[in-house]
N, CA, C and O atoms as a Tinker XYZ file with bonds, in Angstrom:
   520  protein
     1  N    146.181000  103.953000   96.164000    73     2
     2  CA   145.074000  103.839000   95.168000    64     1     3
     3  C    143.527000  104.195000   95.825000    63     2     4     5
     4  O    143.155000  103.642000   96.860000    81     3
     5  N    142.831000  105.006000   95.225000    73     3     6
     6  CA   141.598000  105.284000   95.707000    64     5     7
     7  C    140.614000  103.918000   95.574000    63     6     8     9
     8  O    140.742000  102.977000   94.790000    81     7
     9  N    139.716000  104.108000   96.482000    73     7    10
    10  CA   138.466000  103.257000   96.373000    64     9    11
    11  C    138.155000  102.885000   95.027000    63    10    12    13
    12  O    138.261000  101.738000   94.592000    81    11
    13  N    137.724000  103.998000   94.304000    73    11    14
    14  CA   137.098000  103.809000   93.015000    64    13    15
    15  C    138.022000  103.219000   92.083000    63    14    16    17
    16  O    137.617000  102.552000   91.130000    81    15
    17  N    139.341000  103.445000   92.326000    73    15    18
    18  CA   140.277000  103.184000   91.301000    64    17    19
    19  C    140.672000  101.442000   91.354000    63    18    20    21
    20  O    141.120000  100.754000   90.438000    81    19
    21  N    140.302000  101.006000   92.869000    73    19    22
    22  CA   140.499000   99.525000   93.109000    64    21    23
    23  C    139.452000   98.766000   92.733000    63    22    24    25
    24  O    139.697000   97.610000   92.387000    81    23
    25  N    138.109000   99.233000   92.721000    73    23    26
    26  CA   136.847000   98.666000   91.988000    64    25    27
    27  C    137.287000   98.480000   90.781000    63    26    28    29
    28  O    137.383000   97.331000   90.349000    81    27
    29  N    137.659000   99.643000   89.962000    73    27    30
    30  CA   137.850000   99.631000   88.345000    64    29    31
    31  C    138.992000   98.410000   88.131000    63    30    32    33
    32  O    138.914000   97.625000   87.186000    81    31
    33  N    139.834000   98.372000   88.923000    73    31    34
    34  CA   140.876000   97.669000   88.679000    64    33    35
    35  C    140.645000   96.168000   88.743000    63    34    36    37
    36  O    141.292000   95.376000   88.058000    81    35
    37  N    139.413000   95.709000   89.850000    73    35    38
    38  CA   139.146000   94.654000   90.114000    64    37    39
    39  C    138.052000   94.186000   88.898000    63    38    40    41
    40  O    138.007000   93.050000   88.426000    81    39
    41  N    137.246000   95.236000   88.530000    73    39    42
    42  CA   136.446000   94.879000   87.313000    64    41    43
    43  C    137.146000   94.719000   85.983000    63    42    44    45
    44  O    136.596000   93.939000   85.205000    81    43
    45  N    138.383000   95.377000   85.529000    73    43    46
    46  CA   138.962000   95.608000   84.281000    64    45    47
    47  C    140.181000   94.882000   84.074000    63    46    48    49
    48  O    140.550000   94.552000   82.947000    81    47
    49  N    140.996000   94.549000   85.406000    73    47    50
    50  CA   142.249000   94.092000   85.087000    64    49    51
    51  C    142.333000   92.755000   85.921000    63    50    52    53
    52  O    142.848000   91.746000   85.440000    81    51
    53  N    141.834000   92.793000   87.119000    73    51    54
    54  CA   142.104000   91.459000   87.912000    64    53    55
    55  C    141.413000   90.289000   87.610000    63    54    56    57
    56  O    140.245000   90.120000   87.957000    81    55
    57  N    142.089000   89.437000   86.959000    73    55    58
    58  CA   141.593000   88.152000   86.134000    64    57    59
    59  C    141.049000   87.173000   86.915000    63    58    60    61
    60  O    140.505000   86.186000   86.420000    81    59
    61  N    141.178000   87.414000   88.470000    73    59    62
    62  CA   140.846000   86.220000   89.289000    64    61    63
    63  C    139.527000   86.810000   89.979000    63    62    64    65
    64  O    139.056000   86.115000   90.879000    81    63
    65  N    138.859000   88.033000   89.661000    73    63    66
    66  CA   137.805000   88.562000   90.273000    64    65    67
    67  C    136.644000   87.587000   89.966000    63    66    68    69
    68  O    135.942000   87.091000   90.848000    81    67
    69  N    136.525000   87.394000   88.884000    73    67    70
    70  CA   135.204000   86.670000   88.355000    64    69    71
    71  C    135.534000   84.843000   88.200000    63    70    72    73
    72  O    134.825000   84.093000   87.529000    81    71
    73  N    136.578000   84.473000   88.872000    73    71    74
    74  CA   136.870000   82.962000   88.860000    64    73    75
    75  C    136.652000   82.840000   90.616000    63    74    76    77
    76  O    137.059000   81.808000   91.149000    81    75
    77  N    136.160000   83.658000   91.269000    73    75    78
    78  CA   135.827000   83.422000   92.473000    64    77    79
    79  C    134.295000   83.751000   92.894000    63    78    80    81
    80  O    133.935000   84.867000   92.520000    81    79
    81  N    133.622000   83.228000   93.382000    73    79    82
    82  CA   132.077000   83.602000   93.673000    64    81    83
    83  C    132.355000   84.612000   95.017000    63    82    84    85
    84  O    131.686000   85.636000   95.160000    81    83
    85  N    133.362000   84.236000   95.939000    73    83    86
    86  CA   133.138000   85.218000   96.906000    64    85    87
    87  C    133.476000   86.688000   96.422000    63    86    88    89
    88  O    132.778000   87.690000   96.578000    81    87
    89  N    134.781000   86.581000   95.761000    73    87    90
    90  CA   135.154000   88.105000   94.971000    64    89    91
    91  C    134.270000   88.611000   94.259000    63    90    92    93
    92  O    134.164000   89.836000   94.202000    81    91
    93  N    133.516000   87.856000   93.623000    73    91    94
    94  CA   132.621000   88.683000   92.618000    64    93    95
    95  C    131.305000   88.982000   93.442000    63    94    96    97
    96  O    130.691000   89.990000   93.092000    81    95
    97  N    130.817000   88.281000   94.433000    73    95    98
    98  CA   129.731000   89.063000   95.497000    64    97    99
    99  C    130.304000   89.866000   96.425000    63    98   100   101
   100  O    129.512000   90.483000   97.138000    81    99
   101  N    131.560000   90.043000   96.628000    73    99   102
   102  CA   132.050000   91.237000   97.233000    64   101   103
   103  C    132.038000   92.523000   96.238000    63   102   104   105
   104  O    131.672000   93.620000   96.659000    81   103
   105  N    132.373000   92.368000   95.172000    73   103   106
   106  CA   132.518000   93.384000   93.977000    64   105   107
   107  C    131.249000   93.807000   93.960000    63   106   108   109
   108  O    131.062000   94.944000   94.393000    81   107
   109  N    130.068000   93.028000   93.469000    73   107   110
   110  CA   128.936000   93.469000   93.553000    64   109   111
   111  C    128.343000   93.950000   94.466000    63   110   112   113
   112  O    127.465000   94.744000   94.130000    81   111
   113  N    128.517000   93.727000   95.864000    73   111   114
   114  CA   127.972000   94.221000   97.004000    64   113   115
   115  C    128.788000   95.948000   97.063000    63   114   116   117
   116  O    128.092000   96.916000   97.369000    81   115
   117  N    129.734000   96.054000   96.854000    73   115   118
   118  CA   130.590000   97.360000   96.547000    64   117   119
   119  C    129.936000   98.242000   95.972000    63   118   120   121
   120  O    129.676000   99.308000   96.529000    81   119
   121  N    129.447000   97.870000   94.411000    73   119   122
   122  CA   129.141000   98.641000   93.462000    64   121   123
   123  C    127.602000   98.822000   93.831000    63   122   124   125
   124  O    127.180000   99.973000   93.721000    81   123
   125  N    126.746000   97.887000   94.234000    73   123   126
   126  CA   125.363000   98.161000   94.662000    64   125   127
   127  C    125.547000   99.106000   96.003000    63   126   128   129
   128  O    124.695000   99.994000   96.047000    81   127
   129  N    126.290000   99.106000   96.884000    73   127   130
   130  CA   126.515000  100.119000   97.934000    64   129   131
   131  C    126.760000  101.345000   97.163000    63   130   132   133
   132  O    125.768000  102.071000   97.231000    81   131
   133  N    127.597000  101.794000   96.535000    73   131   134
   134  CA   128.026000  102.775000   95.802000    64   133   135
   135  C    126.790000  103.516000   95.183000    63   134   136   137
   136  O    126.376000  104.645000   95.447000    81   135
   137  N    126.345000  102.670000   94.367000    73   135   138
   138  CA   125.197000  102.992000   93.431000    64   137   139
   139  C    123.949000  103.638000   94.232000    63   138   140   141
   140  O    123.272000  104.593000   93.853000    81   139
   141  N    123.807000  102.924000   95.379000    73   139   142
   142  CA   122.682000  103.325000   96.177000    64   141   143
   143  C    122.899000  104.857000   96.973000    63   142   144   145
   144  O    122.066000  105.621000   97.460000    81   143
   145  N    124.137000  104.925000   96.892000    73   143   146
   146  CA   124.626000  106.445000   97.541000    64   145   147
   147  C    124.818000  107.352000   96.172000    63   146   148   149
   148  O    125.649000  108.256000   96.241000    81   147
   149  N    124.283000  107.212000   95.250000    73   147   150
   150  CA   124.404000  108.011000   94.254000    64   149   151
   151  C    125.569000  108.187000   92.996000    63   150   152   153
   152  O    125.641000  109.065000   92.137000    81   151
   153  N    126.356000  107.119000   93.215000    73   151   154
   154  CA   127.241000  106.899000   92.328000    64   153   155
   155  C    126.820000  105.940000   90.746000    63   154   156   157
   156  O    126.829000  104.728000   90.532000    81   155
   157  N    126.533000  106.931000   89.995000    73   155   158
   158  CA   126.092000  106.726000   88.529000    64   157   159
   159  C    127.149000  105.671000   87.851000    63   158   160   161
   160  O    126.646000  104.800000   87.140000    81   159
   161  N    128.345000  105.678000   87.988000    73   159   162
   162  CA   129.242000  104.925000   87.279000    64   161   163
   163  C    129.369000  103.570000   87.767000    63   162   164   165
   164  O    129.800000  102.656000   87.065000    81   163
   165  N    128.940000  103.415000   89.152000    73   163   166
   166  CA   128.763000  101.999000   89.730000    64   165   167
   167  C    127.340000  101.342000   89.014000    63   166   168   169
   168  O    127.274000  100.182000   88.607000    81   167
   169  N    126.392000  102.186000   88.962000    73   167   170
   170  CA   125.224000  101.574000   88.269000    64   169   171
   171  C    125.474000  101.248000   87.050000    63   170   172   173
   172  O    124.937000  100.240000   86.592000    81   171
   173  N    126.470000  102.143000   86.144000    73   171   174
   174  CA   126.490000  101.837000   84.726000    64   173   175
   175  C    127.468000  100.350000   84.808000    63   174   176   177
   176  O    127.189000   99.414000   84.058000    81   175
   177  N    128.424000  100.273000   85.623000    73   175   178
   178  CA   129.209000   99.047000   85.707000    64   177   179
   179  C    128.409000   97.873000   86.039000    63   178   180   181
   180  O    128.618000   96.783000   85.506000    81   179
   181  N    127.426000   98.089000   86.976000    73   179   182
   182  CA   126.692000   96.857000   87.142000    64   181   183
   183  C    125.844000   96.429000   85.981000    63   182   184   185
   184  O    125.587000   95.265000   85.674000    81   183
   185  N    125.401000   97.627000   85.315000    73   183   186
   186  CA   124.321000   97.006000   83.941000    64   185   187
   187  C    125.384000   96.498000   83.176000    63   186   188   189
   188  O    124.991000   95.524000   82.534000    81   187
   189  N    126.899000   96.826000   82.924000    73   187   190
   190  CA   127.779000   96.007000   81.907000    64   189   191
   191  C    128.002000   94.711000   82.283000    63   190   192   193
   192  O    128.160000   93.775000   81.500000    81   191
   193  N    128.020000   94.626000   83.946000    73   191   194
   194  CA   128.497000   93.244000   84.069000    64   193   195
   195  C    127.324000   92.217000   84.063000    63   194   196   197
   196  O    127.561000   91.047000   83.765000    81   195
   197  N    126.106000   92.612000   84.372000    73   195   198
   198  CA   125.048000   91.445000   84.465000    64   197   199
   199  C    124.117000   91.271000   83.049000    63   198   200   201
   200  O    123.950000   92.131000   82.184000    81   199
   201  N    123.605000   89.993000   83.082000    73   199   202
   202  CA   122.511000   89.647000   81.931000    64   201   203
   203  C    123.057000   88.634000   81.347000    63   202   204   205
   204  O    124.196000   88.226000   81.571000    81   203
   205  N    122.153000   88.104000   80.445000    73   203   206
   206  CA   122.388000   87.172000   79.835000    64   205   207
   207  C    123.759000   87.094000   78.977000    63   206   208   209
   208  O    124.185000   88.186000   78.603000    81   207
   209  N    124.405000   86.101000   78.663000    73   207   210
   210  CA   125.661000   86.221000   77.559000    64   209   211
   211  C    126.875000   86.459000   78.327000    63   210   212   213
   212  O    127.892000   86.631000   77.656000    81   211
   213  N    126.985000   86.507000   79.655000    73   211   214
   214  CA   128.137000   87.102000   80.474000    64   213   215
   215  C    129.058000   85.803000   79.905000    63   214   216   217
   216  O    128.661000   84.641000   79.811000    81   215
   217  N    130.426000   86.329000   79.544000    73   215   218
   218  CA   131.598000   85.539000   79.312000    64   217   219
   219  C    132.677000   85.531000   80.306000    63   218   220   221
   220  O    133.713000   84.894000   80.110000    81   219
   221  N    132.447000   86.274000   81.452000    73   219   222
   222  CA   133.673000   85.890000   82.303000    64   221   223
   223  C    133.467000   85.239000   83.507000    63   222   224   225
   224  O    132.398000   85.375000   84.102000    81   223
   225  N    134.381000   84.533000   83.948000    73   223   226
   226  CA   134.563000   83.684000   84.945000    64   225   227
   227  C    134.027000   82.591000   85.080000    63   226   228   229
   228  O    133.502000   82.063000   84.100000    81   227
   229  N    134.020000   81.975000   86.313000    73   227   230
   230  CA   133.490000   80.396000   86.586000    64   229   231
   231  C    132.056000   80.314000   85.967000    63   230   232   233
   232  O    131.411000   81.319000   85.666000    81   231
   233  N    131.578000   78.938000   85.790000    73   231   234
   234  CA   130.512000   78.448000   85.497000    64   233   235
   235  C    129.465000   79.342000   86.535000    63   234   236   237
   236  O    128.504000   79.950000   86.064000    81   235
   237  N    129.741000   79.344000   87.840000    73   235   238
   238  CA   129.124000   79.756000   88.995000    64   237   239
   239  C    128.800000   81.268000   89.024000    63   238   240   241
   240  O    127.734000   81.804000   89.328000    81   239
   241  N    130.164000   81.926000   88.573000    73   239   242
   242  CA   130.079000   83.374000   88.427000    64   241   243
   243  C    129.056000   83.753000   87.051000    63   242   244   245
   244  O    128.312000   84.734000   87.070000    81   243
   245  N    129.134000   82.985000   86.090000    73   243   246
   246  CA   128.311000   83.300000   84.872000    64   245   247
   247  C    127.057000   83.078000   85.103000    63   246   248   249
   248  O    126.302000   83.767000   84.417000    81   247
   249  N    126.419000   82.139000   86.049000    73   247   250
   250  CA   124.773000   82.071000   86.772000    64   249   251
   251  C    124.772000   82.938000   87.421000    63   250   252   253
   252  O    123.874000   83.678000   87.020000    81   251
   253  N    125.327000   83.413000   88.366000    73   251   254
   254  CA   125.253000   84.616000   89.216000    64   253   255
   255  C    124.931000   85.901000   88.612000    63   254   256   257
   256  O    123.938000   86.601000   88.806000    81   255
   257  N    125.968000   86.105000   87.820000    73   255   258
   258  CA   125.731000   87.428000   87.038000    64   257   259
   259  C    124.425000   87.276000   85.620000    63   258   260   261
   260  O    123.778000   88.234000   85.198000    81   259
   261  N    124.329000   86.110000   85.203000    73   259   262
   262  CA   123.453000   86.063000   84.714000    64   261   263
   263  C    121.968000   86.146000   84.940000    63   262   264   265
   264  O    121.153000   86.572000   84.122000    81   263
   265  N    121.709000   85.685000   86.155000    73   263   266
   266  CA   120.516000   85.577000   86.936000    64   265   267
   267  C    120.025000   87.054000   87.393000    63   266   268   269
   268  O    118.876000   87.472000   87.536000    81   267
   269  N    121.407000   87.780000   87.594000    73   267   270
   270  CA   121.048000   89.264000   87.849000    64   269   271
   271  C    120.271000   89.963000   86.669000    63   270   272   273
   272  O    119.345000   90.740000   86.900000    81   271
   273  N    120.642000   89.688000   85.545000    73   271   274
   274  CA   120.504000   90.249000   84.526000    64   273   275
   275  C    118.895000   90.696000   84.082000    63   274   276   277
   276  O    118.706000   91.276000   83.013000    81   275
   277  N    117.632000   90.330000   85.117000    73   275   278
   278  CA   116.915000   91.183000   85.141000    64   277   279
   279  C    116.829000   92.559000   85.693000    63   278   280   281
   280  O    115.879000   93.321000   85.514000    81   279
   281  N    118.027000   92.844000   86.457000    73   279   282
   282  CA   118.059000   94.400000   86.811000    64   281   283
   283  C    118.906000   95.270000   85.939000    63   282   284   285
   284  O    119.278000   96.382000   86.316000    81   283
   285  N    119.291000   94.631000   84.468000    73   283   286
   286  CA   120.124000   95.441000   83.742000    64   285   287
   287  C    119.680000   96.707000   83.432000    63   286   288   289
   288  O    120.356000   97.734000   83.496000    81   287
   289  N    118.466000   96.607000   83.076000    73   287   290
   290  CA   117.611000   97.714000   82.607000    64   289   291
   291  C    117.338000   98.698000   83.544000    63   290   292   293
   292  O    117.275000   99.854000   83.126000    81   291
   293  N    117.125000   98.436000   84.984000    73   291   294
   294  CA   117.135000   99.015000   85.923000    64   293   295
   295  C    118.300000   99.796000   86.113000    63   294   296   297
   296  O    118.174000  101.020000   86.110000    81   295
   297  N    119.473000   99.257000   86.288000    73   295   298
   298  CA   120.799000   99.580000   86.554000    64   297   299
   299  C    121.276000  100.644000   85.421000    63   298   300   301
   300  O    121.958000  101.593000   85.808000    81   299
   301  N    120.992000  100.550000   84.208000    73   299   302
   302  CA   121.189000  101.541000   83.224000    64   301   303
   303  C    120.154000  102.862000   83.419000    63   302   304   305
   304  O    120.584000  104.013000   83.488000    81   303
   305  N    118.950000  102.569000   83.484000    73   303   306
   306  CA   117.973000  103.545000   83.362000    64   305   307
   307  C    118.350000  104.368000   84.918000    63   306   308   309
   308  O    118.229000  105.593000   84.933000    81   307
   309  N    118.724000  103.768000   85.974000    73   307   310
   310  CA   118.796000  104.617000   87.202000    64   309   311
   311  C    120.029000  105.408000   86.986000    63   310   312   313
   312  O    120.055000  106.634000   87.092000    81   311
   313  N    120.870000  104.805000   86.735000    73   311   314
   314  CA   122.174000  105.383000   86.426000    64   313   315
   315  C    122.625000  106.451000   85.535000    63   314   316   317
   316  O    123.561000  107.240000   85.664000    81   315
   317  N    121.656000  106.292000   84.489000    73   315   318
   318  CA   121.961000  107.351000   83.436000    64   317   319
   319  C    121.736000  108.913000   83.903000    63   318   320   321
   320  O    122.603000  109.716000   83.557000    81   319
   321  N    120.798000  109.305000   84.547000    73   319   322
   322  CA   120.901000  110.703000   84.908000    64   321   323
   323  C    121.985000  111.206000   85.947000    63   322   324   325
   324  O    122.495000  112.326000   85.948000    81   323
   325  N    122.225000  110.252000   86.766000    73   323   326
   326  CA   123.604000  110.234000   87.659000    64   325   327
   327  C    124.984000  110.369000   87.013000    63   326   328   329
   328  O    125.833000  111.049000   87.590000    81   327
   329  N    125.272000  109.751000   85.824000    73   327   330
   330  CA   126.091000  109.625000   84.955000    64   329   331
   331  C    126.116000  111.243000   84.010000    63   330   332   333
   332  O    127.055000  112.035000   83.929000    81   331
   333  N    125.040000  111.317000   83.521000    73   331   334
   334  CA   124.816000  112.429000   83.094000    64   333   335
   335  C    125.084000  113.786000   83.908000    63   334   336   337
   336  O    125.659000  114.718000   83.345000    81   335
   337  N    124.785000  113.854000   84.849000    73   335   338
   338  CA   124.960000  115.039000   86.213000    64   337   339
   339  C    126.507000  115.026000   86.298000    63   338   340   341
   340  O    127.056000  116.124000   86.205000    81   339
   341  N    127.228000  114.004000   86.450000    73   339   342
   342  CA   128.509000  114.084000   86.963000    64   341   343
   343  C    129.306000  114.442000   85.636000    63   342   344   345
   344  O    130.232000  115.239000   85.786000    81   343
   345  N    129.067000  113.959000   84.361000    73   343   346
   346  CA   129.677000  114.340000   83.191000    64   345   347
   347  C    129.531000  115.751000   82.815000    63   346   348   349
   348  O    130.452000  116.358000   82.266000    81   347
   349  N    128.268000  116.356000   83.125000    73   347   350
   350  CA   128.064000  117.842000   83.098000    64   349   351
   351  C    128.885000  118.749000   83.979000    63   350   352   353
   352  O    129.211000  119.902000   83.699000    81   351
   353  N    129.250000  117.924000   85.339000    73   351   354
   354  CA   130.191000  118.501000   86.350000    64   353   355
   355  C    131.385000  118.285000   85.847000    63   354   356   357
   356  O    132.230000  118.620000   86.677000    81   355
   357  N    131.811000  117.919000   84.967000    73   355   358
   358  CA   133.139000  117.589000   84.429000    64   357   359
   359  C    133.997000  116.198000   84.432000    63   358   360   361
   360  O    135.083000  115.988000   83.890000    81   359
   361  N    133.203000  115.328000   85.187000    73   359   362
   362  CA   134.002000  114.201000   85.381000    64   361   363
   363  C    134.124000  113.514000   84.144000    63   362   364   365
   364  O    133.102000  113.240000   83.514000    81   363
   365  N    135.430000  113.153000   83.648000    73   363   366
   366  CA   135.776000  112.473000   82.611000    64   365   367
   367  C    135.536000  111.282000   82.461000    63   366   368   369
   368  O    135.423000  110.888000   81.301000    81   367
   369  N    135.399000  110.444000   83.421000    73   367   370
   370  CA   135.035000  109.001000   83.323000    64   369   371
   371  C    133.400000  108.860000   82.878000    63   370   372   373
   372  O    132.922000  107.998000   82.141000    81   371
   373  N    132.848000  109.734000   83.408000    73   371   374
   374  CA   131.178000  109.758000   83.416000    64   373   375
   375  C    131.087000  110.099000   81.831000    63   374   376   377
   376  O    130.549000  109.352000   81.014000    81   375
   377  N    131.612000  111.171000   81.567000    73   375   378
   378  CA   131.941000  111.428000   79.884000    64   377   379
   379  C    131.977000  110.253000   79.158000    63   378   380   381
   380  O    131.213000  110.008000   78.224000    81   379
   381  N    132.882000  109.490000   79.580000    73   379   382
   382  CA   133.279000  108.154000   78.644000    64   381   383
   383  C    131.930000  107.339000   78.627000    63   382   384   385
   384  O    131.356000  106.969000   77.603000    81   383
   385  N    131.500000  107.108000   79.967000    73   383   386
   386  CA   130.362000  106.297000   80.101000    64   385   387
   387  C    129.236000  106.901000   79.249000    63   386   388   389
   388  O    128.607000  106.156000   78.497000    81   387
   389  N    128.981000  108.052000   79.316000    73   387   390
   390  CA   128.141000  108.641000   78.633000    64   389   391
   391  C    127.971000  108.374000   77.246000    63   390   392   393
   392  O    126.931000  108.193000   76.613000    81   391
   393  N    129.188000  108.379000   76.863000    73   391   394
   394  CA   129.399000  108.401000   75.245000    64   393   395
   395  C    129.024000  106.695000   74.784000    63   394   396   397
   396  O    128.516000  106.349000   73.718000    81   395
   397  N    129.447000  105.782000   75.942000    73   395   398
   398  CA   128.931000  104.287000   75.531000    64   397   399
   399  C    127.265000  104.170000   75.700000    63   398   400   401
   400  O    126.592000  103.500000   74.915000    81   399
   401  N    126.844000  104.710000   76.524000    73   399   402
   402  CA   125.324000  104.928000   76.715000    64   401   403
   403  C    124.769000  105.340000   75.135000    63   402   404   405
   404  O    123.899000  104.709000   74.535000    81   403
   405  N    125.432000  106.464000   74.653000    73   403   406
   406  CA   124.810000  106.770000   73.364000    64   405   407
   407  C    125.330000  106.012000   72.108000    63   406   408   409
   408  O    124.622000  106.098000   71.105000    81   407
   409  N    126.357000  105.356000   72.038000    73   407   410
   410  CA   127.053000  104.467000   71.078000    64   409   411
   411  C    125.979000  103.364000   71.160000    63   410   412   413
   412  O    125.351000  103.020000   70.158000    81   411
   413  N    125.800000  102.866000   72.268000    73   411   414
   414  CA   124.880000  101.420000   72.310000    64   413   415
   415  C    123.280000  101.544000   72.355000    63   414   416   417
   416  O    122.470000  100.704000   71.963000    81   415
   417  N    123.038000  102.727000   72.895000    73   415   418
   418  CA   121.502000  102.900000   72.983000    64   417   419
   419  C    120.737000  102.286000   74.253000    63   418   420   421
   420  O    119.538000  102.034000   74.373000    81   419
   421  N    121.824000  102.116000   75.197000    73   419   422
   422  CA   121.522000  101.454000   76.395000    64   421   423
   423  C    120.453000  102.213000   77.283000    63   422   424   425
   424  O    120.401000  103.442000   77.253000    81   423
   425  N    119.656000  101.511000   78.023000    73   423   426
   426  CA   118.187000  102.202000   78.514000    64   425   427
   427  C    118.751000  103.362000   79.586000    63   426   428   429
   428  O    119.653000  103.204000   80.408000    81   427
   429  N    118.049000  104.441000   79.370000    73   427   430
   430  CA   116.845000  104.682000   79.027000    64   429   431
   431  C    116.665000  105.051000   77.747000    63   430   432   433
   432  O    115.559000  105.237000   77.240000    81   431
   433  N    117.779000  105.174000   77.158000    73   431   434
   434  CA   117.636000  105.512000   75.392000    64   433   435
   435  C    116.913000  104.567000   74.688000    63   434   436   437
   436  O    116.915000  103.383000   75.028000    81   435
   437  N    116.309000  104.975000   73.758000    73   435   438
   438  CA   115.466000  104.035000   72.623000    64   437   439
   439  C    116.335000  103.494000   71.558000    63   438   440   441
   440  O    116.162000  102.465000   70.905000    81   439
   441  N    117.430000  104.469000   71.477000    73   439   442
   442  CA   118.410000  103.812000   70.085000    64   441   443
   443  C    119.652000  104.557000   70.435000    63   442   444   445
   444  O    119.780000  105.293000   71.413000    81   443
   445  N    120.708000  104.244000   69.379000    73   443   446
   446  CA   121.876000  104.823000   69.536000    64   445   447
   447  C    121.852000  106.460000   69.054000    63   446   448   449
   448  O    120.974000  106.802000   68.261000    81   447
   449  N    122.736000  107.360000   69.500000    73   447   450
   450  CA   122.546000  108.637000   69.170000    64   449   451
   451  C    124.244000  108.818000   68.837000    63   450   452   453
   452  O    124.992000  109.152000   69.756000    81   451
   453  N    124.757000  108.578000   67.508000    73   451   454
   454  CA   126.069000  108.617000   67.545000    64   453   455
   455  C    126.612000  110.066000   67.514000    63   454   456   457
   456  O    127.772000  110.221000   67.895000    81   455
   457  N    125.886000  111.179000   67.091000    73   455   458
   458  CA   126.248000  112.426000   67.238000    64   457   459
   459  C    126.781000  112.921000   68.792000    63   458   460   461
   460  O    127.812000  113.551000   69.025000    81   459
   461  N    125.822000  112.470000   69.727000    73   459   462
   462  CA   125.668000  112.679000   71.217000    64   461   463
   463  C    126.967000  112.003000   71.515000    63   462   464   465
   464  O    127.837000  112.571000   72.174000    81   463
   465  N    127.092000  110.914000   71.083000    73   463   466
   466  CA   128.444000  109.963000   71.454000    64   465   467
   467  C    129.811000  110.317000   71.123000    63   466   468   469
   468  O    130.770000  110.189000   71.884000    81   467
   469  N    129.844000  110.832000   69.780000    73   467   470
   470  CA   130.981000  111.835000   69.553000    64   469   471
   471  C    131.293000  113.099000   70.361000    63   470   472   473
   472  O    132.419000  113.389000   70.766000    81   471
   473  N    130.152000  113.839000   70.558000    73   471   474
   474  CA   130.275000  114.922000   71.466000    64   473   475
   475  C    130.800000  114.701000   72.875000    63   474   476   477
   476  O    131.439000  115.508000   73.550000    81   475
   477  N    130.330000  113.180000   73.283000    73   475   478
   478  CA   130.701000  113.039000   74.853000    64   477   479
   479  C    132.341000  112.560000   74.684000    63   478   480   481
   480  O    133.147000  112.759000   75.593000    81   479
   481  N    132.658000  112.004000   73.597000    73   479   482
   482  CA   134.103000  111.377000   73.484000    64   481   483
   483  C    134.917000  112.857000   73.288000    63   482   484   485
   484  O    135.988000  113.005000   73.877000    81   483
   485  N    134.458000  113.772000   72.574000    73   483   486
   486  CA   135.477000  114.896000   72.335000    64   485   487
   487  C    135.815000  115.470000   73.881000    63   486   488   489
   488  O    136.926000  115.632000   74.383000    81   487
   489  N    134.229000  115.773000   74.585000    73   487   490
   490  CA   134.448000  116.594000   75.818000    64   489   491
   491  C    135.501000  115.843000   76.543000    63   490   492   493
   492  O    136.465000  116.470000   76.984000    81   491
   493  N    135.377000  114.058000   76.776000    73   491   494
   494  CA   136.388000  113.268000   77.629000    64   493   495
   495  C    137.713000  113.421000   76.963000    63   494   496   497
   496  O    138.716000  113.276000   77.661000    81   495
   497  N    137.837000  113.697000   75.690000    73   495   498
   498  CA   139.123000  113.658000   75.188000    64   497   499
   499  C    139.843000  115.020000   75.568000    63   498   500   501
   500  O    141.074000  115.020000   75.564000    81   499
   501  N    139.184000  116.140000   75.883000    73   499   502
   502  CA   139.744000  117.227000   76.360000    64   501   503
   503  C    139.186000  117.524000   77.705000    63   502   504   505
   504  O    139.418000  118.679000   78.062000    81   503
   505  N    138.522000  116.809000   78.540000    73   503   506
   506  CA   138.415000  116.936000   79.755000    64   505   507
   507  C    137.494000  118.109000   79.984000    63   506   508   509
   508  O    137.460000  118.614000   81.106000    81   507
   509  N    136.792000  118.550000   79.070000    73   507   510
   510  CA   135.861000  119.539000   79.182000    64   509   511
   511  C    134.487000  119.286000   79.474000    63   510   512   513
   512  O    134.033000  118.182000   79.173000    81   511
   513  N    133.554000  120.377000   80.164000    73   511   514
   514  CA   132.256000  120.058000   80.166000    64   513   515
   515  C    131.730000  120.716000   78.674000    63   514   516   517
   516  O    132.411000  121.410000   77.918000    81   515
   517  N    130.362000  120.300000   78.491000    73   515   518
   518  CA   130.083000  120.726000   77.192000    64   517   519
   519  C    130.595000  121.854000   76.531000    63   518   520
   520  O    130.252000  122.101000   75.375000    81   519
């Protein structure tokens, strides 16, 4: 399993990740490190994981993720050009994340753009660039 596949498994599939403050902190640290090295997908996941209304994990984990919510806009905004670059270079997962940006209107976007979301969904489905 690749390092990125392991991170995604812990975010999306390992139900114990968010029940342990230590596991959660380890995951956040790894995502932060990858994001600082230019991995837009890590920044996107950080934006998705933090903020008010976090529903996963123990109360301690919810507080940690909620307290980091002040960084949500920064994560999404800084990650967007990196995700766009990778999607344009053919990375299918980045295409999927870009579609989510456009569906939700996440920062730095001002509003959803469903036509662009459909475009990136179609690109991801075929594994093709623009």
